[in-house]
Every structure is written in structure tokens, then in C-alpha cells.
VOSEMI-585625 format. One record per residue: residue number from 1; x, y, z of N, C-alpha, C in turn. Coordinates in steps of 0.2 Angstrom, whole numbers, plus 5000, padded with zeros to 4 digits. Example, Ala and Ser with C-alpha at 12.3 -4.5 7.8 and 13.67 -1.06 7.14 Angstrom:
2
1:5066:4972:5039:5062:4978:5039:5066:4984:5039
2:5064:4989:5035:5068:4995:5036:5064:5000:5039
***
This chain:
86
1:4637:5165:5631:4630:5166:5630:4628:5171:5635
2:4624:5177:5632:4622:5182:5637:4616:5179:5641
3:4616:5182:5647:4611:5180:5652:4605:5184:5650
4:4599:5181:5650:4592:5184:5649:4590:5188:5656
5:4588:5194:5655:4586:5198:5660:4579:5195:5663
6:4578:5195:5670:4572:5193:5673:4567:5198:5672
7:4561:5196:5671:4556:5201:5671:4553:5203:5678
8:4551:5209:5680:4549:5210:5686:4542:5206:5688
9:4542:5203:5694:4536:5199:5695:4531:5203:5698
10:4530:5209:5697:4524:5213:5700:4518:5214:5696
11:4513:5217:5698:4508:5218:5694:4509:5223:5689
12:4506:5223:5683:4507:5228:5678:4504:5234:5680
13:4506:5240:5678:4503:5246:5681:4496:5247:5678
14:4491:5249:5682:4484:5250:5680:4483:5255:5675
15:4480:5254:5670:4478:5259:5665:4472:5263:5668
16:4473:5270:5667:4467:5274:5669:4462:5274:5663
17:4456:5274:5664:4451:5274:5659:4451:5281:5656
18:4450:5280:5649:4449:5286:5645:4443:5291:5647
19:4438:5287:5649:4432:5291:5651:4430:5289:5658
20:4431:5293:5663:4429:5292:5670:4422:5293:5671
21:4420:5290:5677:4413:5291:5678:4411:5298:5679
22:4405:5300:5676:4403:5307:5676:4403:5310:5683
23:4406:5316:5684:4405:5319:5691:4400:5325:5691
24:4397:5326:5685:4392:5331:5685:4385:5328:5687
25:4381:5332:5689:4374:5330:5691:4370:5327:5686
26:4366:5322:5687:4363:5319:5681:4358:5324:5678
27:4355:5329:5681:4351:5333:5677:4355:5337:5672
28:4361:5339:5674:4365:5343:5669:4367:5339:5664
29:4369:5333:5665:4370:5328:5659:4364:5327:5655
30:4358:5326:5658:4352:5325:5654:4351:5331:5649
31:4352:5337:5652:4351:5343:5648:4356:5344:5643
32:4362:5342:5644:4367:5343:5639:4366:5338:5633
33:4363:5332:5635:4362:5327:5630:4356:5329:5626
34:4351:5332:5629:4345:5334:5625:4347:5340:5621
35:4351:5344:5623:4354:5350:5619:4357:5347:5613
36:4362:5342:5614:4366:5339:5608:4361:5336:5603
37:4356:5332:5606:4351:5329:5601:4347:5334:5597
38:4345:5339:5600:4341:5344:5597:4345:5348:5592
39:4352:5349:5593:4356:5353:5589:4358:5348:5583
40:4358:5342:5584:4360:5337:5578:4353:5335:5574
41:4348:5337:5577:4341:5336:5573:4339:5329:5574
42:4342:5325:5579:4340:5318:5581:4333:5318:5585
43:4332:5323:5589:4326:5323:5593:4323:5330:5593
44:4317:5330:5591:4313:5336:5591:4307:5335:5596
45:4308:5339:5602:4303:5338:5607:4296:5340:5605
46:4291:5336:5606:4284:5337:5604:4280:5340:5610
47:4277:5346:5609:4273:5349:5614:4268:5345:5617
48:4267:5346:5624:4262:5341:5627:4255:5342:5624
49:4253:5348:5622:4246:5349:5619:4246:5344:5613
50:4251:5344:5609:4251:5339:5603:4250:5332:5605
51:4254:5330:5610:4253:5323:5613:4246:5322:5615
52:4243:5327:5619:4236:5325:5621:4231:5325:5615
53:4232:5329:5610:4228:5329:5605:4229:5322:5601
54:4235:5320:5600:4236:5314:5596:4233:5308:5600
55:4233:5308:5607:4231:5303:5611:4223:5303:5611
56:4220:5309:5610:4213:5309:5610:4210:5307:5603
57:4214:5308:5598:4212:5306:5591:4213:5298:5591
58:4218:5295:5594:4219:5288:5594:4214:5285:5598
59:4212:5288:5604:4206:5285:5608:4200:5285:5604
60:4198:5290:5600:4192:5291:5596:4193:5286:5590
61:4198:5285:5587:4199:5280:5582:4198:5273:5584
62:4201:5271:5590:4200:5265:5593:4193:5263:5595
63:4189:5269:5598:4182:5268:5600:4178:5266:5594
64:4179:5270:5588:4176:5269:5582:4177:5262:5579
65:4183:5259:5580:4185:5253:5577:4181:5247:5582
66:4181:5248:5588:4178:5244:5592:4170:5244:5591
67:4167:5249:5590:4160:5250:5588:4159:5246:5582
68:4163:5247:5577:4162:5243:5570:4163:5235:5571
69:4168:5233:5575:4169:5226:5577:4163:5223:5580
70:4160:5227:5585:4154:5225:5589:4148:5224:5584
71:4147:5228:5580:4142:5228:5575:4143:5222:5570
72:4149:5221:5568:4150:5215:5563:4149:5209:5567
73:4151:5208:5574:4150:5202:5577:4143:5201:5578
74:4139:5206:5580:4132:5205:5581:4129:5203:5574
75:4131:5205:5569:4128:5203:5562:4130:5196:5561
76:4136:5194:5563:4138:5187:5562:4134:5182:5566
77:4133:5184:5572:4129:5180:5577:4122:5179:5574
78:4119:5185:5571:4112:5184:5569:4112:5179:5563
79:4117:5180:5558:4118:5175:5553:4118:5168:5555
80:4123:5167:5560:4123:5160:5563:4117:5157:5565
81:4113:5162:5569:4107:5159:5572:4102:5157:5566
82:4102:5161:5561:4098:5160:5555:4100:5153:5552
83:4106:5152:5551:4109:5146:5548:4107:5140:5552
84:4108:5141:5559:4106:5135:5563:4099:5133:5563
85:4095:5138:5562:4087:5137:5562:4085:5134:5556
86:4089:5133:5551:4087:5130:5545:4086:5123:5545
***
């Protein structure tokens, strides 16, 4: 009967990672990522003026909504007062 070969009792060789930690500066990586996203159409940067304008419109809409809610609450209070006085 043939003798079985003994396996080496050492650690298996370490595998190197396919993707190592980036050695580029974070700013360069961010710029590259933004460029890739823009070229793929995944992200289109919005100009700051458009953001300020949309923020202003949102604030105006919320102010108007709050004004309407306050008016309705006031009307409901007056109706409740009239019902309680009956």
C-alpha cells in the first residue's frame, strides 16, 4: 500500500486583495467619481442659484400652508365656542 504524503503544516499563502486601498488623495478620487457619475448621466449637479430659488419657493409654500392652518384652527375654535355656549 502506498504511503500518503503528509501535508505541510504551515499557514497557507496569503492572497493579495484584488483591490487595494486607494493611494490617491481623497479629492482626486471624489473628482473622478463625480466625473464618472456625470458621464453616465447618474448625477447632474444643480447650480446653487437653483437650489436657493427652490428653497425660497419651499419656504413660501410652507409659510402659506401655516397661515391657512392657523386660519382654520381659529375658525374651529370659534365654532367650538359657539357650540359650547348653546
